[in-house]
C-alpha positions as CSV (number, residue, x, y, z in Angstrom):
1,M,112.7,22.4,152.0
2,N,114.8,25.6,151.8
3,D,113.6,26.2,148.2
4,F,110.0,25.9,149.3
5,K,110.5,28.5,152.1
6,L,112.4,30.8,149.7
7,K,109.5,30.6,147.2
8,I,106.9,31.4,149.9
9,V,108.9,34.4,151.2
10,L,109.5,35.7,147.6
11,S,105.8,35.3,146.8
12,V,104.7,37.1,149.9
13,L,107.2,40.0,149.3
14,G,106.2,40.2,145.6
15,G,102.5,40.4,146.6
16,I,103.2,43.1,149.1
17,L,105.2,45.1,146.6
18,F,102.6,44.6,143.9
19,S,99.8,45.8,146.2
20,F,101.9,48.8,147.4
21,I,102.4,50.0,143.8
22,F,98.7,49.9,143.1
23,I,97.8,51.7,146.3
24,L,100.3,54.4,145.4
25,L,98.8,54.7,141.9
26,A,95.3,55.0,143.4
27,F,96.4,58.1,145.3
28,V,98.5,59.7,142.5
29,L,96.2,59.3,139.5
30,P,93.3,61.6,139.1
31,V,89.8,60.2,139.3
32,E,88.1,62.6,136.9
33,D,89.2,64.1,133.7
34,E,90.0,67.8,133.9
35,K,88.1,68.9,130.8
36,A,86.8,72.4,130.3
37,K,83.0,72.5,130.7
38,I,81.2,74.8,128.3
39,I,78.3,76.7,129.9
40,K,76.1,78.4,127.5
41,K,73.7,81.2,128.4
42,P,70.1,80.2,128.5
43,K,68.1,81.7,125.7
44,G,64.5,80.8,126.3
45,K,62.3,81.0,129.4
46,L,62.4,77.2,130.0
47,E,66.2,77.2,129.7
48,Q,66.4,80.0,132.3
49,I,64.3,78.1,134.7
50,S,66.3,74.9,134.2
51,H,69.5,76.8,134.7
52,A,68.2,78.4,137.9
53,V,67.1,75.0,139.3
54,R,70.5,73.4,138.4
55,E,72.4,76.2,140.3
56,R,70.4,75.7,143.4
């Protein structure tokens, strides 16, 4: 009976530790990649209108 209780306690503690590690990783790791975005200047009239609407 003692072995059973020990296994239950170790399982619960292991689950809590495992969950805690993943919760910490969720806060530490970035969500989005920090890539440089290339913004080119609009050349035509349609591109200028599209760019103006996107900035709004």
